[in-house]
N, C-alpha and C positions, 0 to 999 in steps of 0.2 A: 470870572468878575467876584472883588472879595467880600461881596455878601453874601455869598456859598458858605463861604470859611466861618462865618459868623452861627449858622446854622448848622455847621458840622457837627458840636456834639448833643443835639435836640432829634433830628430826626438821622435815620439810617442812611446812610451812603447811596442805596439802591432809589430811594425815593428823590432824593437831590438829583440824582442821574437821568429821575425821567422827568424831571421838572425841569433841567437844559435842554434835551432831547424835545420837550412837546411847546415850550417858549420861545418866540423868536429873538434872533439877535438884538432889532433894536428895541426891545421894550426898556419901558425908566426903571427906575431903580426903586420907587417909591409903587409901582404896580407888582414889581417881584418880589418886594416885601411881603405884601398881602398877599400875594400866592403863597409865600413860603411859611407866613402866619398862619394862613388857613391848614397848611398841611402840618403843620406842629400842633394844631388843635386837634384836627380829623386823627392824629398819630395818638394822641396821649389820651380822647376820649376811646381811644379802641384796645387799649391797656388792659389789661386785666387786674382787678385790685386784687392785695395781698389779702391772702387767706380765701380766695374765691375757690369753691369745689369746682376741680376745672375737668375733675375725671369723669364726675358726676354727671356733669352737663354734656360733658362728650358721648358717654355712655346713651344718654337720653339721646343727643342729638343724631348718632349713627342709628342705635335701635330702633325708634320711633320709626324712622322713615323705613328702614330695613323689614319692617311687618308689611310692607306695600310692594315689595319686590317680586317680582314673578320667580314660580320653582322652575320653568323651562329651562332646556339648553339652546344659544343660538349658535343655528348650521348655516355654516358658509355656502350661499348659494352655488346648484350644479352639482357641488362636491358631498354625496352622502356619507364619507366616513370622515370630513373634517368639520368636526363641530367643537365648539367650546364650552364651557361652561362657567354660567353667566348668572344673575342674579345671586339671590341668596347662600346657596350652595357655594360659591366661589366665595364670597364673603367670609364665609364660615372656613371655607379651604384655608385661606390666607391667615387669618385671626388666629387658628387655632394651630398654625405654624406646620402642617401637613405635608411631610418631606414628598410620600407618593401623590402626585396628582390627576385627576381623573383625565383631564386633558391638556398634559404637554403641549407647548406648543413655542414655535418662535415664530420672530417677524428682521427679515435678513435685509439690509439694508444693503443698496450696492456701488459700486466705482463705475462711474464712465468707461467705455459705451454702454456697458450691462442695464445702469440704470436706465436707458433711455429705450430698452428694450431688445438690444442686437445680440445674440445667441441668449437669449436668458431660459429658453427650454432647455436647451443644453447642459446648460450652469445650473438650473434646479435639478436634471436626471443625476446632474454628479454628487448633486449635494445627496440626494436620498438615498437612503440605506439599502443595499442591496443584500438579498437574502438568496441564498442558494435557489430555496422552494420560488422565487420570483423568475428566473431564467431556466427552471425543469418543469419540463410536462408531464415527467413519469419518475415515480421510483419504487424501483423494486429488489426483489429479497433471492437470491439465487442461493437456493439450499445447496446444489451437488458441490457447488465451488468456494461455498461458504463466503460469498461476495455481495455486496452492495450493487446495483446499476442505478444509473441515474440518467434520464436522457433527457438531452438539451435543448432548449427551445432555441432555433439560431437567429428567428425573426428577435425575439426581446435581449437576445446577447447585442446582436448589432443595435437596437435602440440604445441602449447602456452602454456602449462600444466596449465589450468584453469579448475575448476571445477564448477557445476552449483550452489554450496553453495556461493562461493566465488562470482561470477557475480553477485547474487542474493543480497549478503549483500553489494556491492560495489552498485548498482541500489538504494537500502531503502538509502545509507545512502545519495546518491547525491541526490534524488528526497522523499521530507517528506510529502505534499500534497497525495499520494500512498501508498494504501499495496502492497509490493511485495508480490505472492507466487511462489511456484514452483509446476509443475504440466506435471509429465514425459517428461521430456527434454523439458517442455514451460515456458518461463517468464510470469505469469499474475499482470498487475498493473493493479489495482484498485481504482479510486476515491476514497477520502473519502471522498470528497464533494458530494451529489445527486442532486446538481441545476448543474451540469457539462456540457457543449454544446459539441455538435459536431464537431466543430472549435477548442475547446482548446483540445478539446482528438486529433485532427490531427495535433495539432503545439506541443502536447509531443510528440508525437508519432517520428514526426519528429527530435525533439530534443534528443531524448535519442537515437538516432541512432549515434551520433556523440560524447556519452559520453565514457568517458576515463577510463580504464578497469585495463590495464596493461602495463609496460615498462615505459619510458620516454615520457613524454609528447612534442608534438610538431615533434615529428621525425617519416615523415609517410611510409621510407622505408629501407632498410637497406641492404649492399654487401660485406661480406667477398674477400678481396681480395688479393692478394700477390705482394708483394713489397720487391723484393730482397729478404734478408735470412728471412723475418718474415710475418705474417701475420694482416693486420688490416683492421678495419671496416667501410668503406663508406658510410654515412648515406643522405636520403634526409631527410631535414627538421632538425635544430637546437635546442640543449639546452642543452649549453654547463655547465651551475651550476652543474644541477641533473647527466650531464655524470660524471663531475668531481671527485664526491660524491662516485660513483662505487669503490670497492676494485679491480675489476680486470683491470680497464684502469691505461695506466699510464700517470700520470695528466702534465707531464712537456714536452711532445711533443703533446698531444692531441691537436685541434684545430678547428676553425671554420672559416668560410668565412663572419661570419654578426661580422663587426667591433664593432658596437654599442655594442654588446651582450659582445665582449670581454673589450672594455673598463668598462661595468658594473660590470663583474667578476673580470677581472684581472688591473686595471687600466690605466691610458693614456697613460703609457710608452709602455706596450705590444699592443695597439690598433694603437700609431703611426707604431711600427714595423710588424703588421700585414697588415696596409694601403702602408708598401711599399713591404711588401711580396708577397702583393696579385696585384698589381699593374705590378709590375715586371714580376711575372707568367707569365699573359696575356702577357704581350709583347715578354717577352720569347719563349712561345709555337705559337707565332705569327713569329717564325723567325726572328723578328729585335732586332737591337743593340743599344741600349740608356742606357747611362751609369745611374747607381744605386744612383749616387748624385743629377741628376736631382729629380730622383724621391722622395729623401730624404728631399730636400727643402718643394716641393709639403706637404710631410708627415707633416713637422715643421708647415707649415704656418696654416695647419687643423688640429693642435694641440695645437698653442701656447697658446690659452686661457686657457686649463687645459682641454675642452672636445673636440671631435671631431664635427668639423663645415664643412660643405661644401662648396665648392667654386660657392656660390651662393650670390645672392642680400639677402637671411635671412642668410646667413652663414657667413665667414668671409669678405666678401663685405662690409655686414652694419658693420662692425668695426672697418671700416679705418676711421682713422682721418680727413682727407680730405673730405671736400664738393664736391668739384668738381670731385675726382676719384672716390665717392659713387655715384654722378651723372650720370658720364660718362658710368657706368655699364648698369644700367637700371631704369626706372622710375625717368628721370632726376628733373622734373619742383617738383612731391613732396618732394626729397632731398634739392630743394636751396628752396621752401618756410619754409619746417621745417627748416634749418638752420639759415633762416632771421627772424623766429618768435623768436628766441632764441639769435640773433646775436651772432652767430657763426665764428669762425675767421678760415679763409685759412690760411698755411706758405708756402705753394708752397714746400714742402720740397720735393716732391716723382715726378714721372716721368708724371703719365699722366695729373695733372693738368697744369705744364708748358708747355707740349705740345699744350694745349687749350689756353692758352694766350699766345704763338707766344713765347715764353722765351727758353733760351738753356736750355737743361735736364741737373739736377743735377748727373750725372753716369759718368763714363771711368776711364780712368786710370789717368786722367787730375784734379781730382777731388778735390786729396790733394792741397791746398794751402801753398805757400810756400815764406816765409818769407828772406830778406837778406838785412844786411848793406853794403852797397855800400863802398869799401874801398876808402881812401882819393888816389886820383892819383901821390901826389906829393911823 
């Protein structure tokens, strides 16, 4: 209908599309006009006034419910090793921009027929990163021959579909200074150097325990679970780049809780969306109600420089143009001395610096200035 075109500049396209989907085709023009007028009224009333201190409102709106969050972690049922940081620690982890997570995890969505549960256990085991310690029952040092002996567990090898020869090749490829031989279910690593010490042999024995053999690096645990009508695989540990390259994986929905990994693989826009989703997920799981726009503002602030930066003195606070605003956060003397050395000027355009010097704060609905010519009284 042409009536929609009249409102194209008044309300967002998304709102118009929702109205189109929600109203019957036989609706009269007058009724449709009333609905669209109501949408315009609602949209305009929800807009933020010029000069509104949105940062302060958002900080309060997230911080106040944040104090009600529990400090414990949420465990997946039946798997003791598989837990995910939730509550306030998770929100702090995201907003501080921490690169090393306590519990990195992925949700891997699958294509058919795997999403229906077919061969899902086999696929999950193929994704799980296998280290040499996972298929070995014993590690020992042969001092007479300066060798390390690894007794392989045939049942575990069969489960992961690894053979003795494939393990031998992987070990030989990773360790050039040792000759690798297979002897009746045992792997023998003999040093090429005759002058090797017992201490060096012991260090090598400990090193080869964590040698990667198969699966996706970084994934330590896998758990196939049913979610509504399909099966997905939840992992402890994360490696988004390698998982997205697998043919069986639905790359459009698979995600990780590691914001920096999303940024490096998918870009800054995806990282911004991940920050919003991750914070909102935690708040929702705690039964709290925070408007998503507050979280969006925080995510925008963290990503505005083109890379994810935490809300810390090393992150976005270090980018503030105001000397006093930077000094008010942490290490004030350092900031003031550095600013004085280079002759930096503070134009007092924001909130904090004006509070510090007891001036009116440039915020609120009275911020826009209106100048009028006084009419002659004659």
